[in-house]
C-alpha positions as CSV (number, residue, x, y, z in Angstrom):
1,M,65.8,-44.8,-38.8
2,M,62.4,-45.4,-40.5
3,Y,61.2,-41.9,-41.0
4,G,62.8,-41.6,-44.5
5,K,60.9,-45.1,-45.8
6,L,57.4,-43.8,-44.9
7,K,56.4,-43.5,-48.8
8,N,54.8,-47.1,-49.5
9,I,51.3,-47.6,-49.8
10,T,51.1,-50.7,-47.3
11,G,52.6,-48.3,-44.7
12,L,49.8,-45.9,-45.2
13,L,47.0,-48.6,-44.5
14,F,49.4,-49.6,-41.3
15,L,48.1,-46.2,-40.0
16,S,51.4,-44.7,-40.2
17,L,52.0,-45.8,-36.8
18,L,55.6,-44.5,-36.8
19,A,54.5,-41.6,-34.6
20,W,56.1,-40.3,-31.1
21,G,53.6,-40.3,-28.3
22,D,54.1,-39.8,-24.6
23,A,57.3,-41.8,-24.0
24,G,56.9,-43.7,-20.7
25,A,53.1,-44.0,-21.1
26,Q,51.3,-46.5,-19.4
27,N,50.7,-49.6,-22.3
28,S,47.0,-49.8,-22.9
29,F,47.5,-52.4,-25.4
30,C,47.7,-55.1,-22.6
31,N,45.0,-58.0,-21.2
32,L,42.5,-57.2,-24.4
33,Q,40.2,-60.4,-25.7
34,N,39.9,-61.2,-29.1
35,V,36.5,-59.6,-30.2
36,C,36.7,-59.1,-34.2
37,I,39.7,-61.2,-35.5
38,H,38.2,-63.9,-37.7
39,D,39.7,-66.8,-39.5
40,G,39.1,-66.4,-43.1
41,E,38.7,-62.8,-43.0
42,K,39.8,-60.5,-46.2
43,I,39.8,-56.9,-46.5
44,N,40.7,-54.7,-49.9
45,F,41.4,-51.4,-50.3
46,K,42.3,-49.1,-53.3
47,V,44.8,-45.9,-52.9
48,Y,44.0,-42.7,-54.3
49,Y,46.6,-40.1,-54.7
50,N,45.1,-35.8,-54.8
51,V,47.0,-33.2,-56.5
52,S,45.1,-30.3,-58.0
53,F,41.7,-31.6,-56.6
54,V,41.8,-34.7,-58.7
55,W,41.8,-38.2,-57.1
56,V,43.9,-40.6,-59.3
57,P,43.9,-44.3,-58.3
58,A,47.5,-45.2,-57.4
59,G,47.3,-48.6,-55.9
60,E,45.8,-51.3,-53.8
61,A,46.4,-53.5,-50.6
62,S,44.8,-56.4,-48.6
63,F,44.8,-57.8,-45.5
64,T,43.8,-61.8,-45.1
65,T,43.9,-63.6,-41.9
66,K,43.8,-67.2,-41.2
67,K,44.1,-69.7,-38.3
68,A,47.8,-71.5,-37.8
69,S,50.1,-72.8,-35.7
70,L,53.6,-71.9,-34.4
71,S,55.9,-73.4,-32.3
72,G,53.0,-75.4,-30.9
73,K,50.7,-72.1,-30.2
74,S,47.5,-71.4,-31.8
75,V,48.2,-68.1,-34.0
76,F,46.1,-65.7,-36.5
77,H,48.4,-65.6,-39.5
78,I,47.7,-61.9,-40.8
79,V,49.2,-61.2,-44.4
80,G,49.0,-57.6,-45.5
81,D,49.9,-56.8,-49.2
82,G,50.3,-53.4,-51.1
83,S,51.1,-52.7,-54.4
84,T,50.8,-49.7,-57.0
85,F,49.1,-50.1,-60.3
86,S,51.1,-50.8,-63.1
87,S,49.9,-47.4,-64.7
88,Y,51.6,-45.7,-61.6
89,D,54.6,-47.8,-61.3
90,W,56.4,-45.1,-63.7
91,V,55.9,-42.6,-60.7
92,F,57.0,-44.7,-57.9
93,K,56.9,-48.5,-57.7
94,V,55.9,-50.4,-54.9
95,R,55.7,-54.0,-54.0
96,D,55.4,-54.8,-50.2
97,K,54.3,-57.8,-48.1
98,Y,53.9,-57.8,-44.4
99,Q,53.1,-60.8,-42.1
100,T,52.5,-61.2,-38.3
101,W,52.0,-64.2,-36.1
102,I,49.7,-63.6,-33.2
103,D,49.1,-65.6,-30.2
104,A,45.1,-66.4,-30.5
105,E,44.8,-66.0,-26.6
106,T,47.0,-63.2,-25.7
107,L,46.6,-61.3,-29.3
108,L,50.5,-60.4,-28.8
109,P,52.9,-61.2,-31.9
110,L,55.1,-63.8,-31.7
111,K,56.7,-63.3,-35.3
112,F,56.9,-60.4,-37.8
113,E,58.0,-60.4,-41.4
114,R,58.6,-57.2,-43.2
115,K,59.6,-57.6,-47.3
116,V,59.6,-54.1,-49.3
117,H,60.4,-53.3,-52.5
118,E,59.7,-49.2,-53.3
119,G,61.5,-47.8,-56.0
120,D,65.0,-49.0,-55.6
121,Y,65.1,-49.6,-52.2
122,K,64.4,-53.1,-50.6
123,Y,64.2,-54.6,-47.3
124,H,63.7,-58.0,-45.5
125,N,63.4,-58.6,-42.0
126,V,62.4,-61.4,-39.5
127,V,61.9,-60.6,-36.0
128,S,60.7,-63.2,-33.2
129,F,59.3,-61.9,-30.3
130,N,59.5,-63.7,-27.0
131,Q,56.5,-61.7,-24.8
132,A,56.9,-63.8,-21.2
133,E,60.8,-62.5,-21.4
134,R,60.2,-59.6,-23.1
135,F,62.8,-59.6,-25.7
136,A,62.9,-59.7,-29.6
137,D,65.3,-61.4,-31.9
138,S,66.2,-59.2,-35.2
139,K,68.8,-59.6,-37.6
140,N,70.8,-62.0,-35.3
141,K,70.7,-59.1,-32.4
142,R,68.6,-59.1,-29.2
143,Y,66.3,-56.4,-28.0
144,K,64.8,-55.4,-24.9
145,M,61.1,-55.3,-25.2
146,P,58.2,-53.3,-23.2
147,E,55.1,-55.2,-21.9
148,C,52.7,-56.5,-24.5
149,V,54.8,-54.9,-27.3
150,Q,53.0,-55.1,-30.9
151,D,54.6,-54.9,-34.6
152,V,53.2,-52.4,-36.8
153,L,50.6,-54.9,-38.1
154,S,49.7,-56.8,-35.4
155,S,48.9,-53.0,-33.6
156,I,46.1,-52.9,-36.0
157,F,44.3,-55.7,-35.4
158,Y,45.2,-55.4,-31.7
159,A,43.3,-51.8,-32.1
160,R,40.5,-53.3,-33.5
161,N,39.4,-54.9,-30.4
162,I,39.6,-51.8,-28.3
163,D,36.4,-51.3,-26.6
164,Y,36.0,-47.2,-27.7
165,S,33.0,-46.5,-25.6
166,Q,35.0,-46.5,-22.7
167,Y,36.9,-43.6,-23.8
168,K,35.9,-39.8,-24.7
169,P,36.5,-37.9,-27.8
170,G,40.1,-36.5,-27.3
171,D,41.3,-39.0,-25.0
172,K,44.6,-40.9,-26.0
173,I,45.5,-44.6,-26.3
174,P,49.1,-45.4,-25.6
175,F,50.8,-48.3,-26.6
176,S,54.6,-49.7,-27.6
177,M,55.7,-50.9,-31.3
178,F,58.8,-52.5,-32.1
179,L,60.0,-51.7,-36.0
180,D,63.4,-51.8,-37.4
181,D,65.0,-52.8,-34.2
182,E,63.5,-49.5,-32.4
183,V,60.5,-49.1,-29.9
184,Y,58.4,-46.2,-30.1
185,N,56.4,-45.3,-27.4
186,I,53.3,-44.0,-29.4
187,Y,49.5,-43.3,-29.3
188,I,46.2,-43.1,-31.3
189,R,43.7,-40.3,-30.4
190,Y,39.9,-41.2,-30.5
191,L,38.0,-38.4,-32.0
192,G,34.0,-39.8,-31.5
193,K,31.6,-41.1,-33.7
194,E,31.0,-39.7,-37.5
195,T,28.8,-40.7,-40.2
196,I,31.3,-41.0,-43.4
197,T,30.6,-41.7,-47.2
198,T,33.5,-43.7,-49.2
199,K,33.9,-45.1,-52.3
200,Y,32.2,-48.2,-50.7
201,G,29.3,-46.6,-49.4
202,T,27.8,-44.4,-46.2
203,F,28.8,-45.7,-42.7
204,H,28.6,-45.0,-38.9
205,A,32.2,-44.7,-38.2
206,L,34.4,-44.4,-35.1
207,K,37.2,-41.7,-35.9
208,I,41.0,-42.0,-34.9
209,A,43.9,-39.9,-35.4
210,P,47.5,-41.2,-35.2
211,L,50.3,-38.9,-34.1
212,L,52.9,-38.9,-37.2
213,I,56.5,-38.0,-37.1
214,K,57.5,-36.0,-40.0
215,G,59.2,-37.7,-42.7
216,T,59.8,-37.7,-46.3
217,L,56.1,-38.1,-47.5
218,F,53.9,-37.5,-44.3
219,E,53.6,-34.1,-42.1
220,G,54.0,-34.3,-38.7
221,G,51.1,-34.0,-36.0
222,E,47.5,-35.3,-36.0
223,K,46.8,-34.8,-39.5
224,M,46.3,-38.3,-40.8
225,L,42.5,-39.5,-40.0
226,V,41.3,-43.2,-39.7
227,W,37.7,-44.2,-39.9
228,V,36.5,-47.7,-38.9
229,S,33.0,-49.1,-38.9
230,D,31.1,-48.7,-35.6
231,D,30.1,-52.1,-35.2
232,K,31.6,-55.3,-33.7
233,N,34.0,-55.7,-36.8
234,H,35.8,-52.3,-36.3
235,L,36.2,-52.6,-39.9
236,P,39.2,-50.1,-41.2
237,L,37.1,-48.0,-43.7
238,R,39.3,-45.1,-44.7
239,V,42.5,-43.8,-44.1
240,S,43.5,-40.2,-45.3
241,S,46.4,-37.8,-44.7
242,P,47.8,-34.9,-46.5
243,I,51.5,-35.2,-47.6
244,L,54.0,-32.9,-48.4
245,V,52.8,-32.7,-52.0
246,G,49.3,-33.2,-52.4
247,S,47.1,-35.6,-50.4
248,I,46.0,-39.2,-50.3
249,K,43.3,-41.6,-49.4
250,A,42.9,-45.3,-48.9
251,D,39.1,-46.8,-48.9
252,M,38.1,-50.0,-48.0
253,M,36.7,-51.7,-51.2
254,G,35.2,-55.2,-50.1
255,Y,35.7,-58.0,-47.9
256,K,34.8,-61.4,-46.9
257,N,34.3,-63.4,-43.7
258,L,33.6,-61.0,-41.0
259,K,32.7,-61.9,-37.6
260,Y,29.7,-60.0,-37.3
261,P,27.2,-58.2,-39.8
262,L,28.5,-55.1,-40.8
263,S,25.7,-53.2,-39.1
264,S,27.5,-49.7,-39.5
265,L,26.6,-49.7,-43.1
266,V,24.0,-47.4,-44.3
267,S,23.8,-47.6,-48.1
268,R,26.0,-49.2,-50.5
269,K,26.9,-46.9,-53.5
């Protein structure tokens, strides 16, 4: 099971979506159209750890998006890189890389690769998805998939295209995700609108919460909070959560080539 491996920086930025939702719930991640995924986009984050009310920079992560071709299909190739700072490596060294290839028309993943190095733990896996036939190939095995299944990275970019105006605060948005050879029926909860000040600046934002499974680092429940920009970009601005010792947050610190102006930005620090 994956629960004991939730101690990586990149995984935090991937919204820690290893969470149980309503098993068998209707999948809301079907038939969305691309609104904000954009060729050449890059988003940078800095990760902080808090203990005894002191925030300490611990690492950084980035997401890059490029147009590409895979098996004759037009795709978005998205790469997520995460690492601890060298000054923090003595506590827990992280060098992670996640990649997904998303069908540019359906926004569903066709291929996913995860290569992680976390402390003494190393893991590498490549998954190929057949969305039409609803199966995935991983480690020379074939797994049956639900409709519109996502991987842990594609789900974030797919979620950025959700029209949150159709939901009320408190509503749950269920979907299915395949990770480490298991299907998870999970959800995020929409919490409404909020103005938030981050290390980058002050924003009008949309607030959501994934329901986490209790693991070696994160507590269970809806204690993790995620804010995205309240504009067409739905740019991730901050992820924060208590952990078993202290708390952790990741703030967006820079971006390039967004599809739309960042109109949610109220003021820059």
